[in-house]
C-alpha positions as CSV (number, residue, x, y, z in Angstrom):
1,M,0.0,0.0,0.0
2,W,2.8,2.4,0.9
3,Y,4.5,1.6,-2.4
4,G,1.4,2.5,-4.2
5,F,1.2,5.8,-2.3
6,T,4.8,6.7,-3.2
7,K,4.0,6.1,-6.8
8,L,1.0,8.4,-6.5
9,C,3.1,11.3,-5.0
10,Y,6.4,12.9,-5.7
11,T,8.5,15.5,-3.9
12,E,9.8,18.9,-5.2
13,R,12.3,21.1,-3.4
14,K,12.1,24.9,-3.8
15,N,14.0,27.4,-1.8
16,G,15.1,24.8,0.6
17,V,11.6,23.6,1.3
18,T,10.3,20.1,0.3
19,H,6.8,20.0,-1.3
20,M,4.8,16.9,-1.9
21,K,2.7,16.8,-5.1
22,L,0.4,14.3,-6.7
23,R,1.6,12.6,-9.9
24,G,-0.9,12.5,-12.9
25,I,-3.4,9.7,-12.3
26,R,-2.9,8.5,-15.9
27,G,0.7,7.5,-15.0
28,I,-0.4,4.9,-12.4
29,S,-1.1,1.3,-13.5
30,F,-4.6,0.3,-14.0
31,R,-4.4,-2.4,-11.3
32,R,-3.3,0.2,-8.7
33,K,-6.0,2.6,-9.7
34,M,-8.7,0.0,-9.0
35,T,-7.0,-1.1,-5.8
36,W,-7.0,2.5,-4.4
37,I,-10.7,3.1,-5.4
38,F,-12.1,-0.1,-3.9
39,T,-9.9,0.1,-0.8
40,I,-11.1,3.6,0.0
41,V,-14.7,2.7,-0.6
42,C,-14.7,-0.5,1.4
43,I,-12.8,0.9,4.4
44,F,-14.9,4.0,4.6
45,S,-18.3,2.3,4.3
46,T,-17.7,-0.8,6.4
47,S,-15.9,1.1,9.2
48,V,-18.7,3.7,9.6
49,A,-21.6,1.4,9.2
50,G,-20.1,-1.5,11.2
51,S,-19.0,0.5,14.2
52,L,-22.4,2.4,14.5
53,Y,-24.3,-0.9,14.0
54,Y,-22.6,-3.0,16.7
55,K,-22.1,-0.1,19.1
56,F,-25.7,0.9,19.5
57,A,-27.8,-2.2,18.7
58,E,-26.3,-5.6,19.3
59,K,-26.1,-5.8,23.0
60,E,-29.6,-4.3,23.5
61,I,-31.3,-6.7,21.0
62,I,-29.6,-9.8,22.5
63,D,-30.5,-8.8,26.0
64,N,-34.2,-8.2,25.0
65,F,-34.4,-11.6,23.3
66,T,-32.9,-13.4,26.2
67,A,-35.4,-11.9,28.7
68,N,-38.4,-12.5,26.4
69,A,-37.2,-16.1,25.6
70,E,-36.7,-17.0,29.2
71,S,-40.2,-15.8,30.1
72,L,-41.8,-17.6,27.1
73,V,-40.0,-20.9,27.6
74,S,-41.0,-20.9,31.2
75,Q,-44.6,-20.4,30.3
76,L,-44.5,-23.1,27.6
77,G,-42.9,-25.5,30.0
78,N,-45.6,-24.9,32.7
79,T,-48.4,-25.2,30.1
80,L,-47.1,-28.4,28.6
81,D,-46.4,-29.8,32.1
82,T,-50.0,-29.1,33.1
83,R,-51.6,-30.5,29.9
84,L,-49.4,-33.6,29.8
85,E,-50.0,-34.2,33.5
86,A,-53.7,-34.2,32.9
87,V,-53.3,-36.9,30.2
88,N,-51.2,-38.9,32.7
89,R,-53.8,-38.6,35.5
90,R,-56.6,-39.7,33.3
91,A,-54.6,-42.7,32.0
92,F,-53.8,-43.6,35.6
93,A,-57.5,-43.2,36.6
94,A,-58.7,-45.5,33.8
95,L,-56.2,-48.2,34.7
96,T,-57.1,-48.1,38.4
97,N,-60.9,-47.9,38.0
98,H,-62.7,-51.0,39.2
99,S,-65.3,-50.9,36.5
100,F,-62.6,-51.3,33.8
101,I,-60.0,-53.5,35.7
102,Q,-62.6,-56.1,36.8
103,P,-63.8,-57.1,33.3
104,F,-60.2,-56.8,32.0
105,D,-58.9,-59.2,34.6
106,D,-61.8,-61.7,33.8
107,Y,-61.1,-61.6,30.1
108,M,-57.3,-62.0,30.5
109,S,-57.6,-64.9,32.8
110,A,-60.2,-66.8,30.7
111,P,-61.1,-65.2,27.4
112,S,-64.5,-65.7,25.9
113,T,-66.8,-63.9,23.4
114,R,-69.1,-62.6,26.1
115,K,-66.2,-61.3,28.2
116,E,-64.7,-59.7,25.1
117,V,-67.9,-57.8,24.4
118,I,-68.0,-56.5,28.0
119,I,-64.3,-55.4,28.0
120,S,-64.7,-53.8,24.5
121,T,-67.6,-51.7,25.9
122,E,-65.8,-50.6,29.0
123,A,-62.5,-49.9,27.2
124,A,-64.3,-47.7,24.6
125,Y,-66.0,-45.7,27.4
126,W,-62.8,-45.0,29.3
127,L,-60.7,-44.4,26.2
128,K,-63.3,-42.0,24.8
129,D,-63.3,-40.2,28.2
130,I,-59.6,-39.6,27.8
131,S,-60.0,-38.3,24.2
132,M,-62.9,-36.0,25.0
133,A,-61.3,-34.5,28.1
134,E,-58.0,-33.4,26.4
135,P,-57.9,-31.8,22.9
136,L,-54.3,-32.8,22.5
137,V,-55.3,-36.5,22.3
138,N,-55.5,-37.8,18.7
139,S,-56.3,-41.5,19.3
140,T,-56.3,-44.1,22.1
141,L,-55.8,-47.9,22.1
142,I,-55.4,-50.7,24.6
143,Y,-53.2,-53.5,23.2
144,T,-52.7,-57.1,24.5
145,E,-51.6,-60.3,22.9
146,R,-55.2,-61.5,23.4
147,G,-56.9,-58.5,21.8
148,S,-56.9,-54.8,21.3
149,W,-59.6,-52.1,21.8
150,D,-60.1,-48.5,20.9
151,D,-62.9,-45.9,21.3
152,Y,-64.2,-46.5,17.8
153,T,-63.7,-42.8,16.7
154,K,-61.1,-43.6,14.1
155,A,-60.5,-46.2,11.5
156,R,-58.0,-48.9,12.6
157,N,-55.1,-50.0,10.4
158,W,-55.6,-53.8,10.8
159,E,-52.2,-54.5,9.3
160,F,-50.6,-53.0,12.4
161,N,-48.2,-55.4,14.2
162,F,-47.2,-54.3,17.7
163,G,-44.1,-56.5,17.9
164,E,-42.7,-55.2,14.6
165,S,-43.6,-51.6,15.2
166,A,-41.8,-48.8,17.0
167,F,-43.7,-49.7,20.1
168,G,-42.4,-53.2,20.0
169,R,-38.8,-51.9,19.7
170,F,-39.3,-49.5,22.7
171,F,-40.7,-52.2,24.9
172,G,-38.7,-55.2,23.6
173,D,-36.6,-55.0,26.7
174,K,-38.7,-56.2,29.6
175,G,-36.6,-54.1,31.9
176,A,-37.6,-50.9,30.0
177,P,-39.7,-48.3,32.1
178,S,-43.4,-49.0,32.1
179,I,-44.2,-45.4,31.0
180,Q,-42.7,-44.1,27.8
181,W,-43.1,-40.7,26.0
182,M,-42.0,-41.7,22.5
183,P,-40.8,-39.3,19.8
184,T,-43.0,-38.0,17.0
185,M,-43.9,-40.6,14.4
186,R,-46.4,-41.2,11.6
187,D,-49.5,-43.0,13.0
188,E,-49.1,-46.7,12.5
189,I,-52.2,-47.8,14.4
190,F,-55.0,-45.8,12.8
191,R,-55.5,-44.7,9.2
192,G,-54.9,-41.2,8.0
193,G,-51.1,-41.0,8.5
194,D,-51.3,-38.2,11.2
195,M,-48.1,-37.1,12.9
196,V,-48.5,-38.3,16.6
197,I,-46.6,-38.3,19.8
198,P,-47.3,-41.6,21.6
199,Y,-47.6,-41.8,25.4
200,V,-47.6,-45.5,26.4
201,R,-48.2,-47.2,29.8
202,R,-47.4,-50.8,30.3
203,F,-49.6,-52.7,32.8
204,A,-50.9,-56.2,33.5
205,S,-53.9,-58.0,34.7
206,T,-53.9,-58.9,38.5
207,K,-54.8,-62.5,37.5
208,N,-52.3,-62.8,34.6
209,R,-49.1,-61.0,35.3
210,K,-47.1,-62.8,32.5
211,T,-49.1,-61.2,29.7
212,P,-48.4,-57.4,29.5
213,A,-50.9,-54.9,28.2
214,Y,-50.3,-51.4,26.9
215,L,-52.4,-48.2,27.1
216,I,-51.4,-46.1,24.0
217,I,-52.5,-42.5,24.0
218,Q,-51.3,-40.6,20.9
219,L,-51.1,-36.8,21.0
220,D,-51.7,-34.8,17.9
221,Q,-48.5,-33.0,16.9
222,K,-50.4,-30.4,14.8
223,V,-52.8,-29.6,17.7
224,L,-49.9,-29.3,20.1
225,L,-48.2,-26.8,17.8
226,E,-51.4,-24.7,17.3
227,E,-52.6,-24.7,20.9
228,I,-49.5,-24.7,23.0
229,I,-47.0,-22.8,20.8
230,G,-49.5,-20.4,19.2
231,N,-48.0,-17.1,18.2
232,T,-44.6,-17.6,19.8
233,K,-43.1,-17.7,16.3
234,K,-43.2,-13.9,16.4
235,L,-40.4,-14.0,18.9
236,G,-38.5,-16.9,17.4
237,E,-38.5,-20.6,16.5
238,I,-39.6,-23.2,18.9
239,L,-38.1,-26.7,19.0
240,I,-39.2,-29.5,21.4
241,T,-37.1,-32.7,21.8
242,D,-37.1,-35.5,24.3
243,S,-34.3,-36.1,26.8
244,E,-32.3,-38.0,24.2
245,G,-32.6,-35.3,21.6
246,R,-35.3,-37.0,19.4
247,Y,-37.6,-34.7,17.6
248,I,-41.1,-34.0,19.2
249,A,-42.4,-30.9,17.6
250,G,-41.4,-27.4,16.4
251,T,-41.9,-24.5,14.1
252,M,-38.8,-25.3,12.1
253,D,-37.4,-28.3,10.2
254,A,-35.1,-30.4,12.3
255,R,-32.2,-32.4,10.8
256,N,-30.5,-35.2,12.6
257,E,-27.1,-33.5,12.7
258,D,-28.7,-30.4,14.2
259,L,-30.4,-32.5,16.9
260,K,-27.1,-34.1,17.8
261,N,-25.6,-30.7,18.1
262,L,-28.3,-29.8,20.6
263,I,-27.5,-32.9,22.6
264,G,-23.9,-31.9,22.7
265,V,-24.8,-28.5,24.1
266,N,-26.9,-30.1,26.8
267,E,-24.1,-32.4,27.9
268,N,-21.9,-29.3,28.7
269,H,-24.5,-27.7,31.0
270,E,-25.7,-29.0,34.3
271,D,-28.5,-26.4,34.7
272,K,-31.9,-27.3,33.2
273,K,-32.3,-23.8,31.9
274,Y,-29.6,-21.8,30.1
275,G,-29.1,-19.5,27.1
276,G,-26.4,-18.6,24.6
277,E,-25.3,-18.9,21.0
278,I,-25.4,-22.1,19.0
279,E,-24.8,-23.1,15.4
280,Y,-28.0,-24.8,14.1
281,N,-29.2,-25.6,10.6
282,G,-26.0,-24.0,9.2
283,E,-26.6,-20.6,10.9
284,V,-25.7,-19.0,14.2
285,Y,-28.7,-18.8,16.5
286,L,-29.4,-17.1,19.9
287,M,-30.9,-19.9,22.0
288,Y,-32.7,-20.3,25.4
289,K,-33.6,-23.7,26.7
290,G,-36.1,-25.0,29.3
291,V,-37.5,-28.3,30.5
292,V,-40.9,-29.9,30.9
293,D,-40.8,-31.6,34.3
294,I,-43.2,-34.5,33.7
295,N,-41.2,-36.1,31.0
296,N,-38.0,-34.1,30.7
297,W,-38.8,-32.8,27.3
298,Q,-36.4,-30.0,26.2
299,I,-37.9,-26.7,24.9
300,Y,-35.6,-24.6,22.8
301,M,-36.3,-21.0,21.8
302,L,-34.2,-20.2,18.7
303,K,-33.7,-17.0,16.8
304,S,-31.4,-16.4,13.9
305,K,-28.8,-13.9,15.1
306,S,-28.5,-12.3,11.7
307,E,-32.3,-12.0,11.4
308,L,-32.5,-10.6,14.9
309,L,-29.8,-8.0,14.4
310,N,-31.4,-6.9,11.2
311,S,-34.7,-6.1,12.9
312,I,-33.6,-2.8,14.4
313,G,-36.1,0.0,15.1
314,N,-35.0,3.6,15.2
315,M,-31.3,2.5,15.2
316,G,-32.0,0.6,12.0
317,R,-33.5,3.8,10.3
318,L,-30.4,5.7,11.5
319,I,-28.1,3.1,10.1
320,V,-30.0,3.0,6.8
321,G,-29.8,6.7,6.5
322,L,-26.1,6.8,7.2
323,T,-25.6,3.8,4.8
324,A,-27.5,5.7,2.1
325,V,-25.4,8.8,2.5
326,I,-22.2,6.7,2.5
327,A,-23.3,4.7,-0.5
328,G,-24.2,7.9,-2.4
329,I,-20.7,9.4,-1.7
330,C,-19.1,6.1,-2.7
331,L,-21.2,5.9,-5.9
332,V,-20.3,9.4,-6.9
333,I,-16.6,8.7,-6.3
334,V,-16.6,5.3,-8.1
335,A,-18.7,6.7,-11.0
336,L,-16.3,9.6,-11.6
337,L,-13.2,7.5,-11.3
338,S,-14.4,4.4,-13.2
339,R,-15.6,6.6,-16.0
340,Q,-12.2,8.0,-16.4
341,L,-10.5,4.7,-16.0
342,T,-12.8,2.6,-18.3
343,S,-13.5,5.1,-21.2
344,S,-10.2,4.1,-22.9
345,L,-11.0,0.4,-22.5
346,H,-14.4,1.1,-24.0
347,R,-13.0,2.7,-27.1
348,L,-10.5,-0.1,-27.4
349,A,-13.4,-2.6,-27.2
350,V,-15.3,-0.8,-30.0
351,Q,-12.3,-1.1,-32.3
352,M,-11.9,-4.8,-31.4
353,N,-15.6,-5.4,-32.3
354,R,-15.1,-3.7,-35.6
355,M,-12.3,-6.1,-36.4
356,R,-14.3,-9.0,-35.3
357,N,-17.1,-7.9,-37.7
358,G,-14.6,-8.0,-40.6
359,E,-13.4,-4.4,-40.7
360,M,-9.7,-5.1,-41.0
361,E,-8.7,-1.4,-41.1
362,A,-9.8,-0.9,-37.4
363,R,-7.0,0.5,-35.2
364,Y,-6.8,2.2,-31.8
365,Y,-4.3,4.9,-31.0
366,Y,-3.7,5.7,-27.3
367,P,-1.1,8.4,-26.4
368,H,-0.2,7.3,-22.8
369,K,2.2,4.5,-21.8
370,D,0.2,2.7,-19.1
371,E,-1.3,-0.7,-19.4
372,I,-4.1,0.5,-21.8
373,G,-1.4,2.0,-24.0
374,S,0.4,-1.3,-24.1
375,L,-2.8,-3.1,-25.0
376,A,-3.5,-0.6,-27.8
377,R,-0.1,-1.1,-29.3
378,T,-0.4,-4.8,-29.1
379,F,-3.8,-4.7,-30.7
380,N,-2.6,-2.6,-33.6
381,Y,0.4,-4.8,-34.2
382,M,-1.8,-8.0,-34.2
383,A,-4.4,-6.3,-36.5
384,D,-1.6,-5.5,-39.0
385,K,-0.3,-9.1,-39.0
386,I,-3.9,-10.5,-39.3
387,E,-4.7,-8.2,-42.2
388,R,-1.5,-9.3,-44.1
389,A,-2.1,-12.9,-43.2
390,M,-5.6,-12.9,-44.5
391,K,-4.5,-11.4,-47.8
392,K,-1.9,-14.1,-48.2
393,Q,-4.5,-16.7,-47.3
394,E,-6.9,-15.5,-49.9
395,E,-4.1,-15.7,-52.5
396,Y,-3.3,-19.3,-51.4
397,I,-6.9,-20.3,-51.5
398,A,-7.4,-19.1,-55.0
399,V,-4.3,-21.0,-56.2
400,L,-5.4,-24.2,-54.4
401,K,-8.9,-24.0,-56.0
402,E,-7.3,-23.8,-59.4
403,E,-5.1,-26.8,-58.7
404,R,-8.0,-28.8,-57.2
405,D,-10.2,-28.2,-60.3
406,F,-7.4,-29.3,-62.6
407,V,-6.7,-32.5,-60.6
408,E,-10.4,-33.4,-60.5
409,Q,-10.6,-33.0,-64.3
410,V,-7.5,-35.1,-64.9
411,Q,-8.8,-37.8,-62.5
412,R,-12.2,-38.0,-64.2
413,Q,-10.6,-38.4,-67.6
414,K,-8.2,-41.0,-66.3
415,R,-11.0,-43.0,-64.7
416,K,-13.2,-43.0,-67.9
417,A,-10.2,-44.1,-70.0
418,E,-9.4,-47.0,-67.6
419,L,-13.0,-48.2,-67.5
420,R,-13.3,-48.1,-71.3
421,A,-9.9,-49.9,-71.7
422,L,-10.9,-52.7,-69.3
423,Q,-14.3,-53.1,-71.0
424,A,-12.8,-53.3,-74.5
425,Q,-10.7,-56.3,-73.4
426,I,-13.8,-58.4,-72.8
427,N,-16.0,-58.1,-75.9
428,P,-13.6,-59.5,-78.6
429,H,-13.0,-62.7,-76.6
430,F,-16.6,-63.5,-76.3
431,L,-17.4,-62.6,-79.9
432,Y,-14.7,-65.1,-81.0
433,N,-16.2,-67.9,-78.9
434,T,-19.8,-67.1,-80.1
435,L,-18.8,-67.1,-83.8
436,N,-17.1,-70.5,-83.3
437,T,-20.3,-71.8,-81.7
438,I,-22.5,-70.6,-84.6
439,T,-20.1,-72.2,-87.1
440,W,-20.1,-75.5,-85.2
441,L,-23.9,-75.6,-85.0
442,A,-24.4,-74.7,-88.7
443,S,-22.4,-77.7,-89.7
444,D,-23.8,-80.1,-87.2
445,Q,-27.5,-79.1,-86.6
446,G,-30.6,-77.6,-88.2
447,M,-31.6,-74.0,-89.0
448,D,-33.8,-73.5,-85.8
449,E,-31.0,-73.4,-83.5
450,I,-29.0,-71.1,-85.7
451,S,-32.0,-68.7,-85.6
452,I,-32.0,-68.9,-81.8
453,L,-28.3,-68.2,-81.6
454,S,-28.6,-65.3,-84.0
455,N,-31.4,-63.7,-82.1
456,S,-29.7,-64.2,-78.7
457,L,-26.4,-62.8,-80.1
458,G,-28.3,-59.7,-81.4
459,R,-29.7,-59.0,-78.0
460,F,-26.4,-59.6,-76.4
461,F,-24.5,-57.1,-78.5
462,R,-27.4,-54.6,-78.3
463,I,-27.1,-54.5,-74.5
464,S,-23.3,-54.6,-74.8
465,L,-23.3,-51.4,-76.8
466,S,-26.0,-49.7,-74.8
467,K,-25.5,-46.5,-76.9
468,G,-22.1,-46.0,-75.2
469,A,-23.4,-46.0,-71.6
470,E,-21.1,-47.4,-69.0
471,V,-23.9,-47.9,-66.4
472,I,-27.1,-49.7,-67.1
473,T,-30.0,-51.0,-65.0
474,I,-29.8,-54.4,-63.3
475,K,-32.8,-55.5,-65.5
476,D,-30.7,-54.8,-68.7
477,E,-27.7,-56.5,-67.3
478,L,-29.7,-59.6,-66.5
479,E,-31.2,-59.5,-70.1
480,H,-27.6,-59.6,-71.3
481,V,-26.8,-62.6,-69.1
482,K,-30.0,-64.4,-70.2
483,S,-29.0,-63.9,-73.9
484,Y,-25.6,-65.3,-73.2
485,L,-27.1,-68.3,-71.3
486,A,-29.6,-68.9,-74.1
487,I,-26.7,-69.2,-76.5
488,Q,-24.7,-71.5,-74.2
489,A,-27.8,-73.6,-73.3
490,I,-28.0,-74.6,-77.0
491,R,-24.3,-75.7,-77.0
492,Y,-24.4,-77.5,-73.7
493,S,-28.0,-78.6,-73.5
494,E,-27.1,-82.0,-72.3
495,V,-24.9,-80.9,-69.4
496,M,-26.2,-77.4,-68.3
497,Q,-29.3,-75.9,-66.7
498,Y,-29.6,-72.4,-65.3
499,E,-31.9,-70.3,-63.0
500,I,-32.1,-66.5,-62.4
501,D,-33.7,-65.4,-59.2
502,V,-33.5,-61.6,-58.6
503,P,-36.2,-59.6,-56.7
504,E,-38.2,-57.3,-58.8
505,E,-37.5,-54.4,-56.4
506,L,-33.8,-54.4,-57.5
507,M,-34.4,-54.2,-61.2
508,E,-34.4,-50.4,-61.5
509,Y,-31.1,-49.9,-59.6
510,T,-28.0,-49.5,-61.8
511,I,-24.9,-51.6,-62.2
512,L,-21.7,-51.2,-64.2
513,K,-22.2,-52.8,-67.6
514,L,-20.9,-56.4,-68.5
515,V,-19.8,-57.5,-65.0
516,L,-22.1,-60.6,-64.6
517,Q,-21.5,-62.3,-68.0
518,P,-17.7,-62.9,-67.5
519,I,-18.5,-64.5,-64.1
520,V,-21.2,-66.8,-65.6
521,E,-18.8,-67.7,-68.5
522,N,-16.2,-68.6,-65.9
523,A,-18.7,-70.9,-64.1
524,I,-19.6,-72.7,-67.3
525,Y,-16.1,-73.3,-68.6
526,H,-14.4,-74.0,-65.3
527,G,-17.2,-75.6,-63.4
528,I,-20.1,-77.2,-65.4
529,K,-18.0,-78.2,-68.5
530,E,-15.3,-79.9,-66.5
531,K,-17.8,-81.8,-64.4
532,E,-18.7,-84.0,-67.5
533,A,-22.3,-84.4,-66.1
534,M,-25.5,-82.5,-65.8
535,G,-24.8,-79.3,-63.9
536,R,-26.8,-76.3,-62.7
537,I,-26.0,-72.6,-62.6
538,R,-28.1,-70.3,-60.3
539,I,-27.9,-66.5,-60.3
540,W,-29.5,-64.6,-57.4
541,A,-29.3,-61.3,-55.6
542,E,-30.3,-59.6,-52.4
543,K,-30.3,-56.2,-50.8
544,K,-28.1,-55.8,-47.6
545,T,-28.0,-53.1,-45.0
546,D,-25.1,-52.2,-42.8
547,P,-25.2,-49.4,-40.1
548,A,-21.7,-48.3,-41.2
549,A,-21.7,-48.9,-44.9
550,G,-25.4,-48.2,-45.7
551,E,-27.4,-50.2,-48.3
552,W,-25.7,-52.4,-50.9
553,I,-26.5,-55.3,-53.3
554,R,-25.0,-58.7,-53.2
555,F,-25.0,-60.9,-56.4
556,V,-24.2,-64.6,-56.2
557,V,-23.4,-66.8,-59.2
558,E,-23.2,-70.4,-58.0
559,D,-22.7,-73.7,-59.8
560,D,-22.6,-77.4,-58.7
561,G,-19.6,-78.1,-60.9
562,K,-16.1,-79.4,-60.3
563,G,-15.2,-76.8,-57.6
564,I,-11.8,-75.1,-56.9
565,P,-8.9,-76.7,-55.0
566,P,-8.2,-74.8,-51.7
567,D,-4.7,-73.6,-52.8
568,K,-6.0,-72.3,-56.1
569,L,-9.0,-70.7,-54.4
570,E,-6.7,-68.8,-52.0
571,Q,-4.6,-67.7,-54.9
572,I,-7.6,-66.4,-56.8
573,N,-9.0,-64.4,-53.9
574,R,-5.6,-63.0,-53.0
575,G,-5.1,-61.9,-56.6
576,L,-8.6,-60.2,-56.6
577,E,-7.8,-58.5,-53.4
578,E,-4.4,-57.3,-54.4
579,G,-5.3,-56.5,-58.1
580,T,-2.9,-59.0,-59.7
581,T,-3.3,-62.3,-61.5
582,D,-0.8,-64.9,-63.0
583,N,-3.6,-67.0,-64.5
584,R,-4.8,-66.2,-68.1
585,D,-8.0,-68.2,-67.4
586,G,-8.8,-65.7,-64.6
587,Y,-8.2,-62.5,-66.6
588,G,-11.9,-61.9,-67.3
589,I,-12.9,-61.9,-63.6
590,F,-9.8,-59.9,-62.8
591,N,-11.1,-57.2,-65.2
592,V,-14.6,-57.3,-63.7
593,N,-13.1,-56.9,-60.2
594,E,-11.0,-53.9,-61.2
595,R,-13.9,-52.2,-62.9
596,I,-16.0,-52.6,-59.9
597,K,-13.4,-51.2,-57.6
598,L,-12.6,-48.3,-59.9
599,Y,-16.3,-47.3,-60.2
600,Y,-17.8,-48.2,-56.7
601,G,-14.7,-47.9,-54.5
602,E,-12.3,-50.3,-52.7
603,G,-15.1,-51.5,-50.4
604,Y,-16.8,-53.4,-53.2
605,G,-15.7,-56.1,-55.6
606,L,-15.6,-59.9,-56.3
607,C,-14.6,-62.9,-54.2
608,Y,-15.0,-66.7,-54.5
609,E,-16.1,-69.5,-52.2
610,S,-15.8,-73.2,-53.2
611,R,-15.8,-76.8,-52.0
612,E,-13.7,-78.9,-54.3
613,G,-15.7,-81.5,-56.2
614,E,-19.1,-80.0,-55.1
615,W,-19.8,-76.3,-55.7
616,T,-18.4,-72.8,-56.4
617,K,-19.9,-69.4,-55.5
618,A,-18.8,-66.1,-57.1
619,I,-20.0,-63.2,-54.8
620,L,-20.1,-59.7,-56.3
621,T,-21.0,-56.6,-54.1
622,I,-22.0,-53.1,-55.4
623,S,-23.5,-50.1,-53.8
624,M,-27.2,-49.3,-54.4
625,R,-27.6,-46.5,-56.9
626,V,-30.8,-45.3,-58.6
627,K,-29.2,-43.5,-61.5
628,E,-25.7,-43.1,-63.0
629,E,-23.5,-40.8,-61.1
630,G,-21.1,-38.2,-62.6
């Protein structure tokens, strides 16, 4: 603090006399400016308001509360003692009255239906007398192992089990006191779920001492709060616990940890009545404690200290007035100084917002050399660099776009050239084989078959050409395969049968042209033909769905021909996967596989499954496309 003061002031010596003068406020760092402002405001306001507040009010308010709380707690204790003693006397009177005890003894010694009717009537009379005489009573019951009776004023809960209830736990020990004031609980005996405070007396028949009986009088907690406590909440909060700190009633919520805190305070005092401060429910309370003599209930009067000290009369108005004056002075000082200190920051923020909105020419020029001046110079430097960098970036982007467009054009041209080159390698080979077939049939058979061959060959080449299109519908591709099979069925009618099973829903999707025919041709020449017996070729397809890859189509060309040896099968699949082949017989399927991968991507293509001597499957996968792309 002293260092800040020396920075604020400087000394000047004239004519042998030293003078102290203030430096310009703009020369002080922003941090020290704010420190001085808030230090002065806080010290001034808290010292004046705090000293006046505690000097004139705290002791008087606490003394008044203690006196009033002591008087009120004493009155409550006397009132509760009187009312609870009345309940106790009536309970004692009922259990000592001959008109009740005599039928009770008769029933307990030798139960019978007639005796139960008599004791029920007498018990209801005496229990109702207790309820009518004291408004605090909520319900009454006499319980024995041989029966239980009430005054018929409330609906019983017939699922109540005395041994498993809180009453059974309290009286489980036969050495427990015969009279118990139990803590507040929800009514287990009667319906309605009222909060009740049970008073229980254990007694026994003079003729059957071994079987205990219990008179249960349940006090209504709500009525106790309304009639006994009344308007005491105006002075403070009331809390009543039993001698062990268990909750009975009160005007405030009680948590277990707070009740334990009250028990700890009681252990440190020998006097039944005392007062002081206590931390309760997370706050500091002023507290005064009294005791109900009949059952040693603890009565606590609690008042939040902060709430109490805020309720000041004339002194409160004086403090409010002084606080308002002090606050006004502070506001004027802070407003003037903060305006001076923050105006430069505001102008800098405006220029920053301009740059954020794309105005690259925004700059802020600040003449002084404090922290704001340093920020302004840094901002201007960064703005210059950003502006230059953005210009360079725009130039780079333009160049990259030109290069990208050129590369895309080259790639499209290269891709089309490769597809056309691969496709061109297939057609001459098949044309050669077909012409040989026509020649062989013309010399060996009649004109009908030559007509069929010519017709099928025409359809075959019509679909092969497809007006130059590289992609056709699956329907057209299957027509192409059917034409080919019709030609081959004439040549190999004694050894070959075929079947095409493709769902109608797939017919309008597209496929790369001339991919199925080389696979079928491979099945005939390397499967059916080498079998030297009747064989069957089946072509089928299905739509598949994968969460990662989407929808795709799976074609299967299967035959029951000679099959492929395992080592050769592995060699074929490895060649298809790697894009290489050393076998001239497999060049056609190699071309099909390469065309598929070039057009659909590396995730699609051809693979083989086979069992030597039994069957072979060629499995072709393509993506689902409705029309030809790019």
